[in-house]
C-alpha positions in Angstrom: -8.3 0.4 -23.1 -4.7 0.6 -24.5 -1.7 0.2 -22.4 0.4 3.3 -21.6 2.8 4.1 -24.7 0.5 2.4 -27.3 -1.1 4.6 -30.1 -3.9 5.8 -27.4 -1.7 5.4 -24.6 -0.1 8.7 -22.5 3.1 8.9 -24.1 3.9 11.9 -26.2 4.3 11.5 -30.1 8.0 12.4 -29.6 8.5 9.8 -26.9 6.8 7.3 -29.0 9.2 8.0 -31.9 12.2 7.6 -29.7 11.2 4.3 -28.4 12.4 1.3 -29.8 9.8 -0.8 -31.8 7.6 2.5 -31.9 6.0 2.8 -35.3 8.1 4.6 -37.8 8.1 5.4 -41.5 11.5 6.8 -41.5 14.5 5.6 -43.2 15.8 4.1 -39.9 12.8 1.7 -40.0 14.6 -1.6 -40.5 11.6 -3.5 -41.5 11.6 -1.4 -45.1 14.8 -3.0 -46.1 14.8 -6.5 -47.5 17.2 -8.9 -45.9 19.4 -11.6 -47.4 17.7 -15.3 -47.5 14.2 -13.7 -46.4 10.9 -14.4 -48.3 8.6 -11.5 -48.2 4.8 -12.6 -48.7 3.6 -9.1 -49.9 0.1 -8.4 -50.3 -0.8 -5.9 -53.2 -3.8 -3.8 -54.0 -7.2 -5.6 -55.0 -8.2 -2.5 -57.3 -6.9 0.9 -55.7 -3.4 1.7 -55.9 -3.4 3.8 -53.0 -4.1 0.7 -50.4 -0.5 -0.4 -51.4 1.6 0.4 -48.2 4.7 2.3 -47.4 6.4 -1.1 -46.3 5.3 -3.2 -49.4 6.4 -0.4 -51.7 9.8 -0.3 -49.8 10.6 -3.9 -49.8 9.2 -4.7 -53.5 12.1 -1.8 -54.2 14.7 -3.5 -52.0 14.5 -7.4 -52.7 16.5 -9.0 -55.2 13.6 -10.4 -57.1 10.0 -10.6 -57.1 8.2 -13.9 -57.8 5.0 -13.1 -59.1 1.6 -14.8 -60.6 1.7 -12.7 -63.9 5.1 -10.9 -64.6 3.1 -8.5 -66.9 0.7 -7.7 -64.2 3.2 -7.3 -61.4 5.6 -5.5 -63.9 3.0 -2.9 -64.6 2.5 -2.5 -60.9 6.1 -2.0 -60.2 6.4 0.4 -63.3 3.8 2.6 -62.0 5.9 2.8 -58.5 9.2 3.3 -60.5 10.4 0.0 -59.3 12.6 -2.1 -61.6 13.2 -5.7 -60.4 14.1 -9.0 -61.9 10.8 -11.0 -62.1 10.3 -14.6 -62.2 6.9 -16.5 -62.9 5.2 -18.3 -60.0 1.8 -19.3 -60.9 -0.6 -22.4 -60.3 0.7 -24.2 -63.2 4.5 -24.2 -62.2 4.1 -23.7 -58.4 5.4 -27.1 -57.2 8.6 -26.8 -59.1 9.0 -23.0 -58.7 8.6 -23.1 -54.9 11.7 -25.3 -54.6 13.7 -23.1 -56.8 13.0 -20.1 -55.0 13.8 -21.9 -51.9 17.2 -22.9 -53.5 17.6 -19.0 -54.4 16.8 -17.9 -50.7 19.1 -20.6 -49.1 21.9 -19.1 -51.2 21.2 -15.6 -50.1 18.9 -14.0 -52.3 15.9 -12.0 -51.0 12.6 -12.8 -52.7 9.3 -10.9 -52.6 6.2 -13.1 -53.3 3.2 -11.3 -54.9 0.1 -12.2 -57.0 -1.9 -10.2 -59.4 -3.9 -8.6 -56.4 -4.7 -9.3 -52.7 -2.4 -11.6 -50.3 -0.5 -14.5 -51.5 -1.8 -18.0 -50.6 -5.4 -17.1 -50.1 -7.1 -18.4 -53.0 -4.0 -17.5 -54.8 -0.5 -19.1 -55.5 1.9 -19.0 -52.5 1.2 -21.7 -49.9 3.7 -24.0 -51.5 6.7 -21.3 -51.7 5.9 -20.6 -48.1 5.9 -24.3 -46.9 9.3 -25.1 -49.0 10.8 -22.3 -46.8 9.4 -23.5 -43.4 10.7 -26.9 -44.2 14.3 -25.7 -44.7 13.8 -23.2 -42.0 14.2 -20.3 -43.9 12.8 -16.8 -42.5 9.2 -16.0 -44.1 7.9 -12.4 -43.4 4.3 -11.4 -43.9 3.8 -8.2 -45.1 0.3 -7.3 -44.6 -2.1 -5.5 -46.9 -5.4 -6.0 -48.7 -7.7 -9.2 -48.7 -11.0 -9.1 -50.4 -13.1 -11.1 -48.2 -12.0 -9.5 -44.9 -12.7 -6.0 -46.5 -16.2 -7.1 -47.5 -16.8 -8.8 -44.2 -15.9 -5.7 -42.2 -18.6 -3.6 -44.0 -21.2 -6.3 -44.5 -23.1 -6.2 -41.5 -23.1 -9.9 -41.2 -21.4 -11.6 -38.0 -17.8 -10.9 -37.4 -17.4 -13.2 -34.2 -16.0 -16.2 -36.2 -15.9 -17.2 -40.0 -15.1 -19.7 -42.6 -13.1 -18.9 -45.6 -13.6 -21.6 -48.2 -12.1 -19.8 -51.2 -13.9 -20.4 -54.5 -17.1 -22.3 -54.9 -17.0 -25.6 -57.0 -17.9 -25.0 -60.6 -20.6 -27.6 -60.9 -24.1 -27.1 -59.5 -24.2 -30.4 -57.9 -20.8 -29.7 -55.7 -22.2 -26.3 -54.9 -25.5 -27.5 -53.5 -23.6 -30.4 -51.7 -21.2 -27.5 -50.2 -24.5 -25.5 -48.9 -25.9 -28.3 -47.3 -22.8 -29.3 -45.7 -22.6 -25.9 -44.1 -26.3 -25.2 -43.7 -26.2 -25.0 -39.8 -22.8 -23.5 -39.6 -22.8 -21.2 -36.9 -20.6 -18.7 -38.2 -20.5 -16.6 -41.5 -19.0 -18.4 -44.4 -16.8 -16.3 -46.8 -16.5 -17.2 -50.5 -15.2 -16.1 -54.0 -17.1 -16.6 -57.2 -16.6 -16.1 -60.8 -18.8 -13.4 -62.7 -19.5 -16.3 -65.1 -21.1 -18.4 -62.3 -22.5 -15.7 -59.6 -26.0 -16.1 -60.9 -26.1 -19.8 -61.0 -24.4 -20.1 -57.2 -27.3 -17.7 -56.0 -29.9 -19.8 -57.7 -28.3 -22.7 -55.9 -27.9 -20.9 -52.5 -31.7 -20.1 -52.8 -32.5 -24.2 -53.4 -30.4 -25.2 -50.6 -30.9 -22.7 -47.7 -34.0 -21.1 -48.6 -35.0 -17.6 -50.0 -34.5 -16.2 -46.5 -31.0 -16.5 -45.3 -29.1 -13.5 -45.1 -26.1 -12.8 -47.6 -23.6 -10.1 -48.8 -22.5 -9.9 -52.2 -19.7 -7.7 -53.3 -17.9 -6.9 -56.5 -15.1 -4.8 -57.5 -14.3 -3.9 -54.0 -12.2 -0.7 -53.8 -12.7 -0.1 -57.4 -14.6 2.4 -59.0 -17.7 0.3 -59.6 -17.5 -1.3 -55.9 -21.1 -2.7 -55.2 -22.6 -4.3 -52.1 -26.0 -6.2 -52.2 -27.0 -7.3 -48.6 -30.2 -9.2 -47.2 -32.3 -12.2 -47.9 -30.9 -14.3 -50.4 -34.2 -14.3 -52.5 -34.3 -10.6 -52.9 -30.2 -10.2 -53.3 -30.7 -12.6 -56.3 -33.3 -10.9 -58.0 -31.5 -7.4 -57.7 -28.2 -9.3 -59.0 -30.5 -10.6 -61.9 -30.8 -6.5 -63.1 -27.2 -5.6 -62.5 -23.9 -5.8 -64.5 -22.3 -9.2 -63.4 -18.9 -8.0 -64.6 -16.1 -7.9 -62.3 -14.8 -10.4 -59.2 -17.4 -11.3 -56.6 -17.3 -11.9 -52.9 -20.0 -14.0 -51.1 -20.8 -13.9 -47.5 -23.5 -16.3 -45.9 -24.8 -15.3 -42.4 -25.4 -18.2 -39.8 -29.1 -19.6 -39.9 -31.7 -17.3 -38.2 -29.3 -14.1 -38.3 -31.2 -11.1 -39.3 -30.0 -7.6 -40.2 
């Protein structure tokens, strides 16, 4: 039950709009304007442009510059939104040096948006080092929530959501994948992973070998895109269904705890 004044409370809509801190999308909402010396960690769509929040759009249009994983990808996104901002590269190959440079810009009073090609920065994407550099200097860091692929898949998977471990991308070598699956064989919560389209079939073979064909999994590809597809069930069956499907796209893999049944 929500307290009075919440979205499900007893206050009228007019009363909520007049209260300080009430949800607002109007021009008086200060969270829509970038402040000097602030780093904004902005989540961007993972496939569907309509998933970009109004706040993310407003801040991308009001910061002094945008630090992005690929200036071409983010530049195209901003172009579709009619936004023109200075872009600087921030990716896995220059992240250490670029993080300090961004922190210096922020300390000098510039506002910066941090964005990756898709999803939330820092979650299996560049972003952690820039945030750490800011925290070390006591500079403000503001999250601007939005799409996260594994969270979207988990919410629609049918697998337990009372707890989970997100472990990013699986190791590229079979021996390392088998060791990972063996380590977490008896883990009591759902495990969330990403996998390349080039290795998802091999990962499924290793999963069957390590955990057996009856462990319940969910595999999803192209989430929020036109060809979004979910496969959920015993891993042996899911592997066989994947063998007959197109393996193009980006994959999310969820592994249920041992003994779980749909």
